[in-house]
Each structure stands twice: as structure tokens, then as C-alpha cells.
N, C-alpha and C positions, 0 to 999 in steps of 0.2 A: 504494500500500500504506500502511495505517496501522493503529494500535491506538487504540481509544477506551476511556475510563473514564467511566462514568455515576455521578455522585455525588449522593446524597440531600441536598437543601437544607433539608428540614424538621428535620434533626437539629441544625443550627446548631453544628457542631463548630468548635473553634478551628482556625486555619490549620495548625498543626503536626499535629494529629490528622487533619484532612482529607488533608494531604499524605501522611502515613504510610499511610492507608487506600488512597489512590490508588496508592501504590507497591506495596502488597500486591497489588492487582488487576492491575497491569501485570506484575509478576513472575509471579504465579500463572497468568495467561492465556498468557504466553509459554512457561512450563514445560509447559503442557497442549497447546501447539500442535505441529504437525508441523514437524520441523527444516527442511524445504524452504521452508515459508511464512515461518519466522523468518529464514532466510538471505535470501530474496527481499525481505522487509520492510526488513532492514538495508541491503541493497545498493541497492535502488531508491529508498528514501525516507529513508535514514539513521536509521531507527527512529522515524518520525513518530508522535507521541502527542498526543491531544486529550482534554481533560477537559470533559465536558458535564454540565449540571444536569438532574436529574429532581426532581419535587416531593416524592415520598414513596415508601415501600416498595411500595405497590401499583403505581405507575408503573414502578419499577425491575424488579419481577417481570414485568410485561407486556413490557418490552423484552428481558428475559432469554429469555422464551418466543419472542418474534419472532425474535431472533437465532438461537436453536437451530433454529427452523423453517426459517431460511435456510441452515442448515448451517455457521454461524459458531461458532468456539470461544468459550466464555464461562467466566468465573470470578466467581462470586458470593461476595463477601467478608462474613464475619460476624466482627465484633469480639468478643473474648472477654468483654468487660464487666468488666475488672479495673482500669481507670483512669477514663476519662471517663464511660463508661456504667455503670449499675448492674447490667445484665444483658446477656447476649449480644444483639447488635444487628446486623442486616444494614445495611451502610453504602454499598457501591458494587458496581459490576459492571464487569469488564473484558471487552471484545469484540475479537477479532482475534488477531494481525494478519492482515489480509486486504485484498483489493482495495477501494479507497476507495468505488467505486460500489456494491459489495455492502453495505458497512457504512452508507453514506449512504442507501441505500434505506430503512432502518429508523430511522436517527437524524437525518435531515435536519431534522426539526421542532424539535430541541433546540438550545438556546443554550449557548455556552461559559460556564463558571463564572467569575463575576466577584467 
């Protein structure tokens, strides 16, 4: 069991902003998830979370569609545009928590954020 966050690298957000956006995605996707899956994720993997990089909004939307097609819970995060961005901007996507193999089926080609 794990939860993944896909983060747009083209936005070049400062570390603090990226971290906050990833936290929004993780919290939002857990709140949208079925309690049984959240409990299983916490018990079996101690709440494993992985942050992966996508190149841009187009790729992020593609992964959102693929995840939904696989029956995974998703949370697309849109920053309000009040601090770093000049306008509302989609920054990241939370997927899961769910079985690793189910999530890896669509995200295995992505690399971790560095």
C-alpha cells in the first residue's frame, strides 16, 4: 500500500511551496479515500508516501485520467494564485492510497523528485 504525489517540475516552485502543495495533495486524497483503504495503508505500510516528477500540466492531467480509469482515488491540486503564482495554477496530483502494484502500473515510468 502507498500514496503517491505527482509534482509538476516545469513550475520551478521553491522547496517550501512544493512541499506545501504536496501536503495538500496527500491530505486531500486521503480525505477522499474510503476509510478501509486508509486504515489498511496505515497498518500495512505505515503510511508510505512517494513524490514523483511529471514534466508539465499536460502530463499531470494524463496521469490523473489513467489513475481514474484504474479506479484509483485522485486529488488534483490547484493553487489559488495568491502568493507565488499570479493566477490559479494546477501544481500536483495525489493518487491513492492503494495497492502498490495498482499504482505502479501507471506511475512506474516516473522518477522521484530530486
